[in-house]
Structures are given as C-alpha cells and as structure tokens.
C-alpha positions as MATLAB code, in Angstrom:
seq = 'MGEYAEMMLEGVLCEQCGCLIDGEETGYPRLCEDCARESNPKKRIKKAKRND';
ca = [
       6.148    3.613   39.670;
       8.692    4.595   37.073;
       7.962    6.294   33.785;
       9.077    3.227   31.814;
       6.699    0.935   33.722;
       3.818    3.366   33.241;
       4.441    3.438   29.488;
       4.203   -0.381   29.454;
       0.929   -0.298   31.388;
      -0.488    2.380   29.076;
       0.334    0.309   25.969;
       2.960    2.599   24.468;
       5.716    0.010   25.006;
       5.507   -3.773   24.564;
       4.810   -5.457   27.898;
       7.270   -8.270   27.143;
      10.322   -6.758   25.407;
       9.804   -3.037   26.049;
      10.051   -1.819   22.441;
       7.967    1.091   21.197;
       4.781   -0.194   19.548;
       3.287    2.797   17.767;
       3.317    5.666   20.239;
      -0.430    5.505   20.931;
      -1.731    5.128   24.484;
      -4.415    2.447   24.587;
      -4.786    2.334   28.353;
      -3.918   -1.366   28.646;
      -0.711   -3.429   28.243;
      -0.056   -4.826   24.740;
       2.470   -6.983   22.888;
       4.405   -5.901   19.814;
       3.913   -7.961   16.639;
       7.072  -10.030   17.198;
       6.211  -10.966   20.788;
       2.605  -11.734   19.843;
       3.802  -14.137   17.114;
       6.187  -15.866   19.514;
       3.548  -16.267   22.217;
       0.960  -17.850   19.872;
       2.627  -20.547   17.731;
      -0.712  -21.807   16.299;
      -1.204  -18.574   14.381;
       2.317  -18.865   13.013;
       1.616  -22.408   11.740;
      -1.723  -21.444   10.158;
      -0.120  -18.468    8.437;
       2.642  -20.675    7.013;
       0.099  -23.177    5.644;
      -1.839  -20.420    3.863;
       1.284  -19.268    2.034;
       1.884  -22.727    0.484;
];
C-alpha cells in the first residue's frame, strides 16, 4: 500500500477528498469538515434553521 493510502486509513487525510485534516493519527478513516457537511444534508438544513 502506498504512503498516501496509509495516511487516509490512519485518519491524517480526508478519506473522500484527500486533504490534510489536522495532522493527528486517529487510527481510522475520517472526513474533513467540508466533506462531512456535503455527505449529511440534514445537518446543514438544521444548522441553517437555527441561524434564522
């Protein structure tokens, strides 16, 4: 496995877009904030309603 793929599996890089999350190794794949928002539209709608 390549170094880039290992960094995604360790949670250093976003599993969807590959951007650096925060440099910490969590030991499991994670999403960055932008990808997490895009993958869960219900949270985005609830957040928008709270701001009104």
